[in-house]
N, C-alpha and C positions, 0 to 999 in steps of 0.2 A: 461459879456458873450462874447465869441468869435463870430465873424461873419463868416459864411460859404460863400465864394465867388464862389463856384462851386465845382465840383468833378473831380477826375481823376480815370479812371480804367486802370490797367496795365494788359494786357493779355500776359501771359508767354507761350513760346513755345520752342520746340526743332526742329531739322531737321525733325524727323519723324512726328511731330504734326503740322508742318507749314501749311499744307493744311487746317487743322481744324481752325487754327488761321486766315487764310485768309478768310475762309467762315464766321467766326464770324465778322471779320472786314467789309466785304462787306455788311453783313446784318445790322450791326450797322449803317453804312453809309446810307443805303437805308431807314431804319426805323425811325431814330432818328436825331435830330439836334445836331450833334456831330462834334468835331474837331479832326481829326485823326493825331497822331504823326507818325513819320517815323518808319520803321522797324529797330530795334536795334538787330542785330544778335550776339552781344557780350554784356556781362554785362556792365551796366553803372550806376553810382551813387550807390544808395542803392540796386539796382536790381541785383539779383544773377545769372540771366540767360537772354537769349534773350527774348525780349518783345517789344510791342508797347503800346503807351499811347492813351487813349481816353479821351478827355476833354468834359465835359458837364455841364449844368447849373442846378440849384436847381429844376426848374420846370420839367426837364427831368428825374430826379432821380427816381420819382415814377413810371414811365413806363419802363425805361431802366433796372432798377435792377430786376424786376420780369422776364422780357424777358431773361436777361442774366443768371439769376439763373437756368432757364430751358434749356438754349442753349449754355452753356460754353463748352460742349463736353468733359468734364473731365479735361479741362485745369485749371491751377491755375490762378485766377484772383484776384488782389488786388484792392479794391475800397476804396478811401479815400477822405475826405473833403479837401478843400483848404482854410485854415485859416491863413496861414503864419507861423505856427508853425510846420515845416516839420517833426521833430522827432515824435511828438504826432500824427500828421495827418497820418503818415505811420505806426504807431504802435498801441497805445491805442485807437485811434479813427477810425481805419480801419476795414473793413469787408473783409472776404475772401470767395471766391467760389472755390470749389475744394481743393486740398491739399495746406496747408499753407507752404510757403517757408520762410527760414531764410533770412531776409534782412540784409544788411551790414549797420547797423545803425551808425557806427563810422564815416560815411561821413557827418553827420549832425552837424552843428555848434551849434544849440540850444539844 
């Protein structure tokens, strides 16, 4: 069995929705023990649009996910485990809030 070492959430935004993404980011930082990644205004890696990453541990998953499910403001959010198997983590083992986006899976080595 694979070991889950934590989780990532990727909050996707566009210029018109950046203020909503900023509000989510501020609330996540205030409410949960998270590590916030930088704003990525251009696609990077498998991510097809602008986004930022939120890193959190297993213990936080049970409270962060319910909050985010009610407060994602219609934005697309990818939530995935960190097992070291990047392709599976971002696809088969991932959860989506809001519209699901097509990831660029050709960037993964595994």
